[in-house]
N, C-alpha and C positions, 0 to 999 in steps of 0.2 A: 574796779578792775576785777576781772574774773580770773580766777585761777583754774586752769584745766590740768587734771592729772592724767598721765599716759600709762595705760596698763599693758604689760607685755602679753602678746598672744601666743598660744601654743598651737602648732599646726594640727589640723584635725587628723585623727587616726582612722585610716580606712582599713577595714578588715582584709587580711591576706597580703598586706604590703611586705611584710617580712619574708613570706614564702616566695614572692616574686624575686626579691633580691637574692635569695638563696639559689633559685633556679638559674638566674643569670650568672651567678658566680660559678655554679656547677658547669654551665655550658662553656664558660671561659676556661675553666680548668680542663674540661674534656677536649676542647680545641687545642689547648696548650700541650696536652698529653698526646692527642691523636696525630697532630702534624708530625712530630718526630717518629711516631710509630709508622705512619704512612711512608715517611721518607725511608725508614729502615726497611719496610716491606718492598718499596720500589728498588732499593739497593739489592735486596735479596733476589728479587725477580730478575733484575738486570744481571746480577752475578750469575744466576742460574742459566740465563739465556746466553750470556757472553762466554761463560766458562764451561758450558756443557759441550763435550766432544760431539762431533757430527761426522757422518759418512755420506758422501754423495758421488754422483757420476763425474768422471774426469774426462777432459778432452785430450789428455796426453796418455793416461793409463786407463785402467778400468774403474778406478775410484780414487777420490781424494779424501783424506782424513783430516778434519779440522780439529786441531789439538791446541788447547790453551797453553800459555807459557809454563804453567806449573804442573802440567800433565805430560805423560809420555805414552808412546805406543808399546804395548806389551807383546802382542802377537797378532798376526793377520793370516787368514786362510781364504780360499775360494773354491767353490765346487760348481760343476756343471749341473744342468737340469736333471741329468740322470744320477746325480749324487757322487759322481767321480770327482776327486779333488784334482786341482791343477796347481803346480808350483807357482808361487808369487814372491816378489820381493818388494821392499818399500824404499823408495828413494825420496828423501825429504819426508813429505806427507802423501806422496802419490804411490798407489799400488800398481805394479807392473806384472803381467804374467811372464813366467820364465819359459813358456812354450807357446807355439803358434795357436791362436784362437781364431776360428772362422767367423766371419760376419753372420749374424743371425743366432749365434750361440747365446743361450740364457745362462747368466752367471749369478751366483750369490756370494757376496763378499762379506766376511765376518771379521771384525776387528775388536780386540780387547784392549782397552785404554784405561790408564789410571785416572782417578777423578781428583780434581783440585780440592784441597781441604775445605774451602769455603762452601762447597756444595756437597761434600762427602756425606754429610748427615742426611741429605735427600737421596743421593744416588748410590751410596755405598762407596767403598774404597776403589772399586773398578767398575767400568761400564762395558757392556758388550753391545756393539753396534752391528747391525745387519742391513745390507743394501742389495737389492736384486735389480739387475739391468740386462738388457739385450744389446749385444755388441752390434753396432750399426754399421752397415755397409757404406762405403764412400759413394757419394752422389754428386752430380753436377748441378750447379746453380745457374750456369750459363745455358743457352739453348744447345741441343745436341747437334744442330746443323748450323754452321757459321760461314761467314764470307770473309776471306782474308785478302789483304792487299797483295798485289803481285810482288813476289820476292820475299814476302814476310812470312813468319811462321803462323801455323794454325794454332789458335789459343782457346783454351777452355778454362773455366774456373769451377772449383769444388766448394762444398759447404764448409769443409774444415781443411787445415793444412794436410798435404799429401806427402807421405814418406817416399813413395816410388810410384811409377806409372809405366805401363807397357802398352804399346799400340801395335796392332797387326792389321794391315790393310786387307781388303777382300781379295786381293790377288795373291795373298799368302806371304807377303813380305813383312818383316818386322822393322819398324822405323824407330830410331832412337828418340826418346822423349826427354824433356827437361822439366823439372818441377821446382817451383819457388813459392813456398807458402801454399796458397790456395790456387796457384796458377800452374796449368799443364800446357806445354807447347811442343810442337815438332815441326820440322820442315817437310812439307808434303813432297812425295815423289811425282805427283801429277797435279795439274791445276784443279782437277775435280776428282773426288773420290769418296769412298766409304770404308769403314772398318770397325774394329772393336777396340775399345779403350778399357784397360783393366787397371784399377787404382788400388793402392794399398795405403791405408790411412796412417798406420803406425808400424814400426819394425816388428812388433809382437803380433800383429794382426794378419790374418790371411787375406788374399786378394778379394776384391769385390766381384760380384757377377759381372761379366763383360757388358759394357755399355755401347750400344750401336751409335756411331757418330758419322757425320759427313761434312764435307766442306766444298765451297765454291771459291773461285778467285775473281775478285772484282774486275770489271772491264772486259771479261771474256765474252765470246758469243754465247747467247742463251743456251743453256744445257740442262741436263737432268741428272739426278742420282736416284737410286731406288733402294728400297728395303723390302725384302732381301735384295742383295746386289744383283745387277744384271748378269745373266749367265749362270747363276747358282741354282741349286735345287730348292724346291719349295714343297711343302706338304699339301695334300689335297684341300685342307681347310685353311691354308695360310693366306692372310690378307696381303695385298700388294700395295705398297705406297710409292707413288711417283712424286718426287720433289723437284720443282723447277727453280732455276736460279733467278727467275723474275716472276712477279705475280701473274696468275693465270685466270683470275676471276673473270667469268664471262666466256671463256673458251670451252670447248668440248673436251671430255676426258679421252684418253687414248682408246684406239680401236682394238678390241681383243679378238684374237683368232686362235683356236675355234671359240665360238661363243659359249660362255659358261654362265649358268644362273647365278645371279648375285647383284650387288648394287655398287655404283660409284658414288662417292661423296667428296665434296670439296672440304677437306678437313682443315685447311688453312688457306691463306691468300695465295700460297705458292704450292699447294699439295693436293693431290687426288689420291684417295684410297679405295681400292676395290675389295669388297668383302664377299667371298663366295657363299652361296647357300649349299646346304647339304644335298648331295654327297660331296660337292666341291669339284675340284679339278680331277680329271681322270688319271689315276696313278700310272706312271710310266709315259705319259704324254708330254708334249711340248706346248707351251703357251707363248704366244707372241703379242706384244703391244706395239702398235704403230702410232708414232707421235706426229704432230704437225711438222711439215718439212723445215720450218724455220728453227726447230729445236734440235740440237746436236746431242748425240749419245757418245760419251767418252769411249775411245778405243774402237769405234765403229764408224764405217763410212755411210751407213744407212740409219735412218731414224727409227730403228726397231729394237725393242727390248725382248729378250728371249729367256724363258725360264724352263727348267726341266722338273717335272713333277716326280717326286720320289715314289718308290715302291715301299710298302710296309717292311720294316726290318725285323727279321726273326730274333735279332739280338734283344730287342725290347721285350718280346714275348718271354724269353729266357729270364730277363730281369724281373718281370712281373711274377712268373712262376716261382722264382726264388723268394720274392717278397711275401707271397701268399702261402709258402710252406709246401709247395708241390715238388721242390727240389731239396736235397740235403745241404743247401748252401744259403748263405746270405749275400745279398747284393748291397755293397756299400758305395755311396756316391755323395759328393758334396753339392750336387745340383739336382736333387730329387724334384721331379715335376710336381707342381701343386696338385692336390687331389680334386681337380676340376676336369670336366669333360674336355674343355678346350686344351688345357695343358697336357693331359694324358694323350689326347689324339695327336697333338704335335710331337710328343715323345715317340710315338710309333714310327715316325719318319725321321726323327732326329734323336736317337736314344742318348741319354746322358752318359757321360764317361764314368767309369768306376771299376771296382774290382769285386770278384767273388771270393768268399771265404767259407770254410766249412761251418755249418750251423751247430755241429756237435763236437765235443772234445775227442771222442773215440769213433772213428769211421772205419769200416772194413776195408782192408787193402784192396779187395776186388772192386769195391765201389770207387775208390780213389783212382784205380787203374782205368775203370770204365769212363769216368769223367775226363781223364787226361787223354784217352785214346779215341773214344767215341762219344763226345759230348752231345752230338745231335741225337743219338739214340736215347741217351738219358733224358734229354729234353723232350723227345717225342713221347716217351713213356709218361713223363710228368704232364704233358699236354693231354694225353688220353685220360689220365686221372682227373684232370680239371674238367674236361668235356663230360665225363661220366657224372661228376657232381653237379655240373651245370645242366644236365639232362639234354646234352647235345650228342650227335653221333660221334662215337669214339674213334675217329679216323686218325688222330694224331697229326692232322694237317691244319694249317692256319687259314681257315676260310673266314668270310666276313662275319657270320654269326659268332664264331669263336673270338675274333678280335673284339667285337662289341662287348661280349660277356667278360673278356679279360679286363677291359677298361672299366667296366661297371664294377667288377669285384675289387679291382685295385682301388678305385675311388672309395668304396666302402671298407677297404682293408679286411675283407672277409676271408679268413685263412682256411686252409685245408683241414676239414674236420677229422680226416682219417689219420693225419700225421704221415710220416715217411717210413716205408718199410723196404728192406732189401733182403732177398732170400738167396742163400748160397747153397748149392748142391754139389757135393764132392763125390766123384765116382771112384776114387781110390778106396780100397778096402780098409776098414769097414766103411761102407758108403753112408754119408751123413747129410742132414739138412740143418742149416743154421738160420734162425729167424732173428733179424736185427731190426729194431723199431725205435725211432727217435733217440738214437744214441745208446741204446741198451740192447744187449743180446737177450731175447726173450726165451729162447730154448734152442737146444741142439739135440737132435734125435737121429737114430739110425733109420735109414730108408732103403728101398730097393729101386734101382734104375733098370733100363732096358738090357735085355740079353744081347749077345753078340750079333745075332741076325736081325735084331730090331732095337738098336741102341738108342739111348737118349742123346740127342744131338748136343754137342758142346757149343756153348755160345751164351749170349746175353739176350733175354727175351722179356717183353712186357706181358703181363697177364691181360688177356683180351676178352675172356668169356668165363662165366662162373655159374655153378649150380649148387644148391644145397644138397640135392640128391639127383642121380641120373642113372638111366639104364644104358650100359655100354655094350655095343655089339660090334663084331668085326670078324676078321679071318686070322687064324693062327698061322705061324710059319709052315706047319705041315699041311695047310689047306683046310683044316677043320674050322667050323664056325664056333664063336662064343657069344653068349648072351647073358650078361651079368646085370640083373636089376638091383636097384637100391645102393649104388655106389655113392658114398657120402662125401661132402665137402670138396667139390671139384673146382679147380682153377686152371683153365687152359692157358698155356703160355707159348706153345710152338706147335702149330698144326694140331695134330691129335694128341700131343703130349700134354699131360696135366699133372698137377699136384692133387692127390686125392687119397682117401682112406681105402685100405684093402686088407683083408685078413690073410695073413701068411704065417706059417709056423715060425719063421725067422725073418729078421730084417738086417740089412747091411751088405747085401750082395746083389748082383744083377739077376732079376727074376721077372721083370715086367716086359711089356711090348713097347716100351718107350716112355711110359709114364713114371712119375716119382711116387711110389707107393709108401704109405705110412700106416701105422696102427690107427684105428678109429679115434682113439683118445687124442693122439698127437695131431691127426688131421683136423679134429674139431678145435684145437687150440690155434692151429696155423691159419685156418680159413678166414676168421674175422680180420686178420692182418694182411690179407692179400686181395685188396680191391682191384678193380680195373686199373691198369697202369703200373702195378707193382713189378719191379724188375726181378727176374729170376736168373741167376748166374749159374750155369752148369759147366763144371770143369773136370 
C-alpha cells in the first residue's frame, strides 16, 4: 500500500494585485461619497430654480411676480420708455398700472423681492427683478368679416378676454356691444354693413386702434360690402376692396368710372381689391364702381358704388410743420402715422386727431395771441421757412412739390435747423425790438421805426427777402431822392419795410421811412436769427 502525502498549496502572487484592490475600494468609496454629493447638488439646484423669484408678462396686468412661500415682495415700480414713472399697485402677485396705459407703450417693471434663506447665500438677502414689455393692442382671432344667421347677433372673438368694446357703424351710429371672455357681439341695425370695432383688453389699458369689420346675413340676396365704406371719402392712393357675400372666382371685377391706372386682384374667393398706381385717383373727383346686375348694394337701388376722393388737408401740413420744429408747438397724437410713404400719404387726406401744445415753457404773449387769432398766418410763415430750407419757391402755399417734400422730411424726421424765432417791434416810446428764439429772449434793443408820414405798418408779417448788404434808393417825403449804399443785415418783412442796420445819433423814436433801424452791432446779432419765414410783430 502506497501512502500519499497532500501538501497545501499557496496561491501564486501576481505583481500589483494589492494595488488593484486598493483602486477598487477607492472607487467604491468615491461612489459612496459622490452619490450623496450629487443628490445634495441636485437639491441645491432644484431649490435655486424653484425658490428663485421671477418676473414675467401677465395677461391680466402688466407683470406677474413669482414669489416662493418664504419670500415677500418689498417694492415694485414701472417706467415708460422715456423714463417717466407710472404708478402701479400689486394685487396678489400681479402688477397693475394705476393710470391708463396706451397699447404699444413700452414699459419696464422693476420688483425688489426678499430671497428665501435656502438660496440667500447665492442671491443675497434681496433680489431685484426687471422685465421689459410692450403693451399689446387687442386683436381679433376670428375673421374681420363674418356671416350671421338671420335674427342672431354678429359675433367676433379676440385673442384674450376683453374688458369692453365699442362699435360704430359706417353710417355714424354707435351700436351697443356685449363682451363675454373673448367673445364680442352686437345686434346689427341692418342685414349687411361695415364699421369700426374698438376693443379694450383691461380696465387699465387704453383702447386698441379701430378694427375695420363687416358682416352679411345668411340667406339674403347676394350683396357686397366695401372697405372703405360705400359713399365715404378715399385718399388718392387708397386701395378699394369689394367683398361679396358669395364666392366670385371666375367673374370679372367691377367696372370703374373714370378709368384710373391700377390693378384689380382677386384677394380671396369672395373679394376683389383695386390698387391705384401713382398718382392715383384725382383729388376732388368721384369714382364709381358698377357691379354685375345680380349683386345688390345695401341702401341703393342700383348696383353702383360711389366714392369721393379727398382733397389734401392743410391740417396735416400744420401737424408736420410742428413735428419738424417749424412751429413753436408740438403736435401730440395717439395715432401717429407710421414713418412710411404709404402711411404718410394717407395721413394727408385723413389727418390723425390730436392736440397742439407749446413747445417751450415761456412763449411771448404776442405769439400766443397770433396763434389763437390768425393760426393760418403763423402756419404760412412756417411753411415759407420750410420751403426755403427745402430750396423750393417760398410761396407759403401747399403745392405738390411742397407736399412731397413735407412727407419726405417727416419720414426722415429732419427737423428745422434754424430753430424758431419771433421778433416783436414796439412803437411805444422808447421804441424797442425783442428777439425771442427757441424759448429764450436773445436780446432787447432800442430801434427806430417810421415817421408819421411814412409809418411802419402795425401787423404780423413773415420775413420774405434778405440781404447781407444792400444799396437802398427811393424818394423822401419832401420829394428828394436818397441813395444809401452798404446798408447791412437786411430782412424785408412787409413790402419795403425791413429790419436793418443804420447809423443814427439816437435810437428809440420814429426816424425811418418805414423800416426798423438798428445800430450795426445790434443788426448783426439779429440777422442770423431772422431767416425766411420769421414772424415780425409790429405793434
